[in-house]
Wavefront OBJ file of the C-alpha trace (Angstrom):
o trace
v -40.208 171.961 113.035
v -40.982 170.076 109.809
v -38.298 168.704 107.514
v -39.484 171.221 104.904
v -38.893 174.162 107.241
v -35.517 172.814 108.378
v -34.462 172.332 104.756
v -35.468 175.924 104.046
v -33.253 177.129 106.897
v -30.367 174.934 105.777
v -30.506 176.098 102.159
v -30.621 179.694 103.404
v -27.369 179.094 105.297
v -28.697 179.195 108.868
v -26.068 177.557 111.078
v -26.842 175.083 113.871
v -25.666 177.692 116.397
v -28.091 180.321 115.085
v -30.914 177.778 114.966
v -30.272 176.703 118.575
v -30.067 180.265 119.884
v -33.311 181.282 118.171
v -35.014 178.082 119.334
v -34.036 178.770 122.947
v -35.038 182.429 122.714
v -38.299 182.193 120.736
v -39.456 178.604 121.234
v -42.239 178.760 118.662
v -41.212 177.096 115.372
v -42.937 179.626 113.126
v -41.204 182.509 114.897
v -37.847 180.750 114.633
v -38.371 180.212 110.895
v -39.318 183.821 110.225
v -36.530 185.290 112.364
v -33.814 183.056 110.892
v -34.858 183.710 107.293
v -35.154 187.442 107.932
v -31.619 187.461 109.350
v -30.434 185.852 106.101
v -32.484 188.254 103.973
v -34.668 185.473 102.564
v -38.383 185.569 101.812
v -40.278 182.755 103.543
v -42.185 181.742 100.416
v -39.004 181.648 98.310
v -37.147 179.623 100.947
v -39.956 177.078 101.313
v -40.184 176.677 97.521
v -36.456 175.933 97.428
v -36.987 173.382 100.220
v -39.775 171.680 98.254
v -37.432 171.265 95.282
v -34.699 169.927 97.591
v -37.086 167.323 99.030
v -38.140 166.146 95.551
v -34.503 165.995 94.406
v -33.534 164.131 97.561
v -36.275 161.555 97.042
v -35.291 160.980 93.404
v -31.642 160.622 94.420
v -32.444 158.071 97.178
v -31.129 160.409 99.858
v -32.886 160.560 103.240
v -33.265 163.881 105.020
v -33.280 163.423 108.811
v -34.267 166.089 111.324
v -32.522 166.096 114.691
v -35.652 164.718 116.408
v -36.110 161.926 113.854
v -35.707 158.444 115.437
v -33.225 157.555 112.685
v -30.904 160.469 113.470
v -27.651 159.097 115.005
v -28.049 159.278 118.788
v -24.374 160.023 119.485
v -24.475 163.076 117.207
v -27.248 164.642 119.296
v -24.825 164.837 122.242
v -22.423 167.345 120.692
v -22.724 171.047 121.575
v -23.838 172.099 118.069
v -25.432 169.106 116.297
v -26.737 169.618 112.744
v -30.487 170.207 112.871
v -30.776 168.305 109.593
v -28.561 165.710 107.906
v -28.652 164.016 104.521
v -27.964 160.285 104.368
v -27.340 158.114 101.317
v -27.059 154.416 102.098
v -28.238 153.016 105.412
v -27.631 153.742 109.085
v -27.868 150.912 111.609
v -28.078 150.812 115.384
v -24.681 149.106 115.559
v -23.097 152.122 113.833
v -23.237 153.846 117.228
v -20.235 151.716 118.212
v -17.822 153.541 115.978
v -14.301 154.904 115.760
v -13.191 157.801 113.579
v -9.957 157.261 111.686
v -8.450 160.421 110.209
v -5.108 161.656 109.018
v -3.011 163.170 106.276
v -4.180 163.505 102.684
v -0.593 162.664 101.699
v 0.436 159.923 104.102
v 3.746 158.128 104.065
v 3.877 154.388 103.359
v 3.906 153.921 107.143
v 0.831 156.128 107.585
v -1.179 154.365 104.902
v -0.242 150.922 106.230
v -1.310 151.898 109.765
v -4.619 153.266 108.466
v -5.281 149.939 106.771
v -4.122 147.892 109.772
v -6.237 149.691 112.376
v -9.283 149.886 110.088
v -9.096 146.146 109.451
v -8.598 145.218 113.114
v -11.209 147.560 114.574
v -13.872 146.773 111.985
v -13.257 143.041 112.523
v -14.043 143.590 116.219
v -17.362 145.177 115.293
v -16.588 148.892 115.206
v -18.053 150.984 112.415
v -15.261 153.118 110.929
v -16.048 156.799 110.373
v -13.933 159.072 108.190
v -14.180 161.949 105.731
v -13.755 160.454 102.214
v -10.644 162.604 101.689
v -7.554 161.421 99.846
v -4.910 159.530 101.782
v -5.700 158.152 105.235
v -9.489 158.605 104.923
v -9.700 156.730 101.623
v -7.369 153.986 102.888
v -9.534 153.498 106.000
v -12.818 153.339 104.080
v -11.328 151.063 101.419
v -9.872 148.528 103.844
v -13.170 148.233 105.733
v -15.152 147.716 102.529
v -12.670 145.109 101.337
v -13.590 143.070 104.409
v -17.330 143.581 104.096
v -17.633 145.696 107.248
v -19.421 148.962 108.072
v -18.110 152.446 107.318
v -19.579 155.961 107.294
v -18.196 158.870 105.265
v -18.965 162.430 106.355
v -18.713 164.939 103.525
v -17.648 168.567 103.393
v -19.983 169.071 100.450
v -23.480 168.084 99.426
v -24.048 164.389 98.765
v -24.649 165.090 95.076
v -21.283 166.892 94.831
v -18.811 164.177 95.834
v -15.359 165.545 96.634
v -12.698 164.677 95.706
v -13.910 163.511 92.329
v -11.474 160.582 92.302
v -13.334 159.040 95.264
v -16.712 158.796 93.507
v -16.344 155.047 93.055
v -15.419 154.661 96.717
v -18.464 156.717 97.712
v -20.762 154.433 95.729
v -19.330 151.362 97.476
v -19.748 152.982 100.897
v -23.462 153.402 100.195
v -23.720 149.625 99.804
v -22.289 148.821 103.246
v -22.635 152.017 105.214
v -23.642 155.547 104.387
v -22.603 158.946 103.123
v -23.593 161.708 105.546
v -23.668 165.469 105.040
v -25.299 168.422 106.749
v -25.008 170.503 103.582
v -27.682 170.908 100.870
v -27.459 168.328 98.091
v -25.648 170.497 95.532
v -23.436 172.464 97.932
v -19.857 172.597 96.688
v -16.756 171.695 98.755
v -16.003 175.155 100.138
v -13.044 175.359 102.519
v -15.077 176.510 105.556
v -17.305 173.432 105.232
v -14.550 171.071 106.335
v -14.095 172.187 109.970
v -17.886 171.795 110.344
v -17.608 168.374 108.712
v -14.889 167.375 111.194
v -17.095 168.012 114.241
v -19.647 165.583 112.759
v -16.958 162.917 112.215
v -15.947 163.096 115.874
v -19.554 163.476 117.008
v -20.571 160.210 115.367
v -17.746 158.352 117.100
v -16.833 157.117 120.572
v -13.262 158.165 119.883
v -11.043 159.516 117.116
v -7.785 157.916 116.019
v -5.300 160.214 114.296
v -2.929 158.209 112.115
v -0.524 160.754 110.678
v -0.836 164.541 110.629
v 1.261 167.636 110.123
v 1.103 170.566 112.527
v -1.768 172.227 110.619
v -3.629 169.121 109.527
v -7.425 169.040 109.426
v -7.184 165.795 111.387
v -6.085 167.847 114.396
v -9.318 169.841 114.121
v -11.227 166.557 114.400
v -9.194 165.713 117.518
v -9.949 169.145 118.986
v -13.683 168.663 118.437
v -13.515 165.169 119.940
v -12.023 166.590 123.148
v -14.650 169.343 123.298
v -17.350 166.703 122.855
v -15.992 164.576 125.694
v -14.841 161.807 123.352
v -11.534 159.949 123.453
v -8.596 160.919 121.247
v -6.002 158.351 120.186
v -2.849 158.893 118.160
v -0.275 156.636 116.543
v 3.307 157.719 117.276
v 5.549 158.425 114.327
v 9.146 159.061 113.417
v 10.338 162.203 115.247
v 12.177 163.362 112.110
v 9.029 163.257 109.951
v 6.926 166.405 109.488
v 3.894 164.105 109.167
v 4.441 162.928 112.743
v 4.546 166.348 114.380
v 0.775 166.494 114.752
v 0.312 163.005 116.176
v 3.342 163.146 118.449
v 2.137 166.554 119.649
v -1.286 165.090 120.486
v 0.361 162.365 122.570
v 2.448 164.931 124.448
v -0.763 166.877 125.109
v -2.482 163.835 126.608
v -3.968 161.844 123.727
v -3.904 158.070 124.254
v -1.020 156.388 122.456
v -2.327 153.551 120.269
v -0.045 150.711 119.208
v -2.823 148.219 118.555
v -6.592 147.951 118.266
v -6.585 146.370 121.734
v -5.293 149.636 123.223
v -8.390 151.393 121.913
v -10.832 148.671 123.003
v -9.428 148.592 126.534
v -9.619 152.380 126.826
v -13.268 152.335 125.698
v -14.237 149.222 127.676
v -16.056 151.289 130.289
v -18.625 152.603 127.812
v -18.983 149.636 125.464
v -22.050 147.395 125.915
v -21.531 144.046 127.673
v -22.560 142.068 124.603
v -19.981 143.819 122.448
v -17.121 143.257 124.860
v -17.954 139.604 125.424
v -17.934 138.599 121.761
v -15.786 135.681 120.689
v -12.206 136.885 120.518
v -12.763 139.484 123.222
v -13.493 137.150 126.123
v -10.340 138.234 127.932
v -11.644 141.780 128.288
v -13.382 142.714 131.509
v -17.171 142.519 131.716
v -18.663 145.990 131.820
v -19.982 147.325 135.093
v -21.009 150.874 135.898
v -18.114 153.089 136.906
v -18.274 155.573 139.763
v -19.012 158.431 137.333
v -21.700 156.389 135.567
v -23.405 155.621 138.864
v -23.354 159.315 139.819
v -24.823 160.388 136.489
v -27.414 157.593 136.407
v -28.558 158.451 139.939
v -28.929 162.118 138.968
v -31.541 161.307 136.303
v -34.990 161.652 137.857
v -37.872 161.522 135.403
v -36.958 163.664 132.383
v -33.780 165.546 133.274
v -31.826 168.122 131.275
v -28.077 167.590 130.893
v -27.330 170.879 132.668
v -29.281 169.717 135.717
v -27.465 166.369 135.688
v -24.117 168.167 135.580
v -25.175 170.463 138.429
v -26.319 167.559 140.598
v -23.109 165.608 139.940
v -20.783 168.594 140.241
v -19.255 167.671 136.878
v -18.548 169.603 133.681
v -21.216 169.237 130.983
v -18.668 167.843 128.503
v -17.715 165.109 130.977
v -21.370 164.316 131.719
v -22.143 164.043 128.002
v -19.300 161.560 127.589
v -20.691 159.425 130.429
v -24.228 159.676 129.021
v -23.058 158.257 125.683
v -21.904 155.115 127.466
v -25.078 154.812 129.542
v -27.244 155.079 126.455
v -25.138 152.525 124.587
v -25.549 150.154 127.532
v -29.297 150.679 127.448
v -29.643 152.435 130.821
v -30.810 155.816 129.502
v -32.690 157.283 126.578
v -32.155 160.730 125.123
v -34.910 163.046 123.940
v -34.915 166.310 122.023
v -33.248 169.215 123.793
v -30.674 167.059 125.627
v -33.308 165.649 127.951
v -32.581 162.209 129.476
v -34.712 159.582 131.163
v -34.032 156.125 132.512
v -34.811 153.381 130.000
v -37.329 150.719 130.853
v -35.434 147.453 131.262
l 1 2 3 4 5 6 7 8 9 10 11 12 13 14 15 16 17 18 19 20 21 22 23 24 25 26 27 28 29 30 31 32 33 34 35 36 37 38 39 40 41 42 43 44 45 46 47 48 49 50 51 52 53 54 55 56 57 58 59 60 61 62 63 64 65 66 67 68 69 70 71 72 73 74 75 76 77 78 79 80 81 82 83 84 85 86 87 88 89 90 91 92 93 94 95 96 97 98 99 100 101 102 103 104 105 106 107 108 109 110 111 112 113 114 115 116 117 118 119 120 121 122 123 124 125 126 127 128 129 130 131 132 133 134 135 136 137 138 139 140 141 142 143 144 145 146 147 148 149 150 151 152 153 154 155 156 157 158 159 160 161 162 163 164 165 166 167 168 169 170 171 172 173 174 175 176 177 178 179 180 181 182 183 184 185 186 187 188 189 190 191 192 193 194 195 196 197 198 199 200 201 202 203 204 205 206 207 208 209 210 211 212 213 214 215 216 217 218 219 220 221 222 223 224 225 226 227 228 229 230 231 232 233 234 235 236 237 238 239 240 241 242 243 244 245 246 247 248 249 250 251 252 253 254 255 256 257 258 259 260 261 262 263 264 265 266 267 268 269 270 271 272 273 274 275 276 277 278 279 280 281 282 283 284 285 286 287 288 289 290 291 292 293 294 295 296 297 298 299 300 301 302 303 304 305 306 307 308 309 310 311 312 313 314 315 316 317 318 319 320 321 322 323 324 325 326 327 328 329 330 331 332 333 334 335 336 337 338 339 340 341 342 343 344 345 346 347 348 349 350 351 352
């Protein structure tokens, strides 16, 4: 489907889930377009005209619109169960951004929470990780800011359109992120920051990342939604323990009790991810003491199950593994250069 048609669907409010279901049922792009727009009560001509205006506005605003099958679309995001069929990007995405960690937490962190956000962002970005967060107040802003201060890469995923930065006080931060990273949104350019946008935003934060680190969070924090999505996507979840008397530690301490990896240092995270990180990354100066990557038992099983072009469901069936687990293993195999992913969660062995 063309970027124009996808933009028309997006502006009309067609969700990734609806798009996927119609695509699987109807197959033909023109039928999918008509059915989705009809469901939303939109005329095709009107919707396509709105898309044309969006494309012109996007071009003038230096914002790229990437379809899910575009080579520039982040590979790791394609692995999640409901990836956006279109994203907007202001700034630049790089191949090395695939090696990323999400850092999320409270909008009103304690001094301890803010200092840990800055510490982990500095240490992980110095090792070569791109830091992904949500441009919110508090932990998100501290993480982005510390990375930028050190000239490293960071991505901000928005719960609004890229031309409607929220919160307003982070406009300056957003501009700086565009210089050494990117702003990313699945929402139309002028979409406001509506409350139901943010859970959708959180699944993109975790989907762009190999793991999510929760710094400080109350029992109902949005950061816990990011952690939930990360688990559903087969990604790692890390949490920093906090004072048991602090309400801002209930969420993180609860994650640890539920099985999240306790993180006391950046090294804890690197060691936990060592099985899926590329050899070259692990063997950088300063990381020579970490083990050289070799394929794990699960990776060998998954790699052996890929014959020609193989769908993820068939890989899972052959391996006798859950799809979420297989997707997690596939991320590592693609990062290491063993596999390539194609549209529709189809995988093939990469030519070495």
